N, C-alpha and C positions, 0 to 999 in steps of 0.2 A: 495774051497767050495762056492756054490752059496748062497748069502745072502738071508734071509727071504724076501718073496715078499708080500707086504702089500696090493696090489691092486686087485680088483675083476677081473674075467675073462672078463666080458662083459662091453664094453665101448661105450657110445652113441656118434656117429659122429656129431660134430658141434652142439651138444645139443640134437636134436631129428631127425637127418637125414633130410629127405625131408618133414616131417610133419609140420614143422614150419620154419620161416625164419632163416637160419643158422647163428650161432654165435651171436644170440640175447638172452637176458635173458628169453624172452618168450619161446625160444626153450629149454633152460636148464630146465625150470620149467615143460615143457611138457614131456621131457625125464624122469624127476624125477617122474611125475605122472604115467609113465609106469613102474616104479620100478627100474630105473637105478640109480646107486650110483656112477658111474664114467663117466666122460665126456671128450671128446676131443674138443679142440678149437684151433683157429689160431690167433697168436699174431704178430702184426707189430707196427712200430713206426710212429707217426705223425711227422710233420716237426718241432714241438717244443718239441719233446721228450716224448709224452704221449703214453703209450702202450695201443693199442686198438685192438678189435677183428674184423678181416676180412680176408677172404681167398685169394681173388684175389689181384693182384697188383693194378688193376684199380677199379674204383667205379661203372662201367657200369652195371654189372650183378646184384648186390645185394643192390644197393642203387639208389636213385633218383638224384645222384650227377650231371649227365649231365644236367638234366632239372633244377635243383636248382641252379647250379653254372654258367650255361651258356656254350655255345660251345667253348668259348675261354679259359676257365679255364682248368688246367691240369686234366686229367682223372685219374692220379695216386694218390691213397689215401694218400700215405706218403708225397706227396708234399704240403699237406694242414695242417694248425694248428688244434689242437683239437677243438678250438672254432667253426671252420667251420664244421668239421666232426660231431660234436655233434648235429648239427641241421638237419642232413640228415635223410631221411626216409629209414630205412633198412628193412622194413616189407612189404610195399605196393607191391613190385614186386612179393611177394609170393602169397598173397591173400588179399582181402579187410578186412578180419578180423584182420589182423596184420598191417594195414596201420598206419603209425606214429611211429612204433617201432624203437627206436634209436639204433645206434651202441653203444655197451657197451665198457667201458675200462676194461682192465684185472683186475683192482682193484675192479670194480663192481662185476665181476664174482667171484673173489677170496672171497670176503666178503659173497656172497651168498653160495658158497660151504663150507666155513669154518663154517658158522652159522648152516648149516644143516648136517655137517659131511660127505660131499661128497668128492670124489677124483677127481683129475683133471690131464689130460694129456695136457700140453701146447705145441702145435707145434709152434716153432719159425719160422715164415713165412716172412722173410725179404722182404722189397721192394728191387728189384735188386740193388746191389752195397752197401747195408747197412747190410751185414750179421753179421759181428762181433759187430757192434754198437747195433744192435737189440738184439743179444744174451746177451750182457752186460747189457742192460736196463732191459730185462726180468729177468735176474739173480738177479740183484740188487733189483728190485721191489719185486720179489717173496721171496727173503730171508727176506725182511722186513715184508711182509704180512703174511707169514707162520711161523714167528718166534714163537717158543714155541709150535707149533702144532705137534702132534704125527706122522703124515704122511705128508711129503712134496708132492708137485706136481711132476709129471714126465715130464721132458723136452724131446722133440724130435725135430729133424730137418733133412731135406735132405742136409742141408748146414753145413759141418764140421766147418767152421769158426764161424757160429752162436753158435754151441755147445761149441766151445772153448771160445767164449765170455761169455757164460753163466757160464762155469766152472770158469773163472777168477773172477767172482763176487759172485758165489754161488757154491763153490766146493762140498758142502754137499748135494746139490739137485741132484738126479739121472738123468742120461742122456741116451737117446736112439737114435740110428742112423736109420733114415728112408731110405728105399731102394725101388726104383721102378725097378731097374735092379741090378744084382750082378756084379757091375763094379770092375775092377781090383784093388785090394788093400783095399776093403771095410773092411775086417776083421782086417787088421792092423790099419786102421784109427779108427775103433771102439775101439780097444785096447788102442791106443794112447790117445784117448779122455776119457778113463775110463768108457765106456758105460756099463750100466747094462742090456741093451736089444737091440735087433734088431727088427724093425717094418717094415715088408715086405709087398709089394703087395701079397695078399694071394695066388696067383697062383704060386709064386716062391717057396713056402715051399714044401719040400719032406723030407723023413725020414733022408737022409744023412745030409741035411742042418740043420734040428732040432738037430741032434746029434752034429754037428759041433758047433752050437751056444751054446748049453747046456754044451758042453765040455769046452768052453771058459768062463764058469760061467756067461753066459748071458741068459736072457729070450727071448722067441720067441713070438712076437705079429704080428697080421695081420690087414691089412685094405683092402678095405672096403667090408665087408662080408655081402651080402644081400640075400643069398640063403641058404636054410636049408642043402642041400647036401654039400655045401662048408664049412659051419660051422661044420658039422659032420666030414668031412674029417680032418679038422684042430684039432678037439678035439681028434680024433683017432691017429693023428700024435704026440700028446703030446705037442702041443703048449700051450702058457700060457695066451694069451689075444686076444680078438676079438673085433675090432672096426666095428660098424655096423650103417647103416642108418635105419634099420628095427626095430626100438624100439617097433613097433606094432606086430612084428612077433616073436622075440626072447624074452623069459622071463628070465631075469638075475637070478631070484631066482632058476630057474631049472638048470642053467648051472654052478654053482659054482662061 
């Protein structure tokens, strides 16, 4: 039997999609202003073991890292200590209104979500080669931060080793396997990891796949859904969660 599902259907991608600089506290605040109560974020490790929020392996796209640190410095975020990363501008690339917005730690975001009763999907997004270590760090930190809370975060990752690391440190926090393709053995890996959900590229879902996932006592979630027709198709298929950039288009209050 599938366990009760405590999370809402609608999930704001990286805080507020493209309306604010992704994976910053400003983005999560903006998503909340649009009525969202669950957010997706990306978590990785600094060189000194601090879990911080950033999607890409490199600093180039969403920070001023290249300009601030110089062309000779590593462009890989995980190569730097938190004291360096904390000084970067993670908002100016988006628009002048957000210039100076810092990279947050996962702890920053956790405290914001817990204080406001929000739900969180933490995608474990390791720097290449650090899959298990990142999962273990995210698991250990999350177990501490959400201790005593009624609803824990939902972990997800494309990297099975990252989910295994999270399970080793926080077996009670639910896990989901992310899929961009239906690679051979995905269902067996999800089962071995004790996953409660599959999070697919939304185009992969069809009726048979939803039935297969539900029959395995897992939930069916989708990323990144930005068109009304795509969302309606997923709702009609009976999927359970929709991650979207379009917090300005979809009203979570209307969609369950």
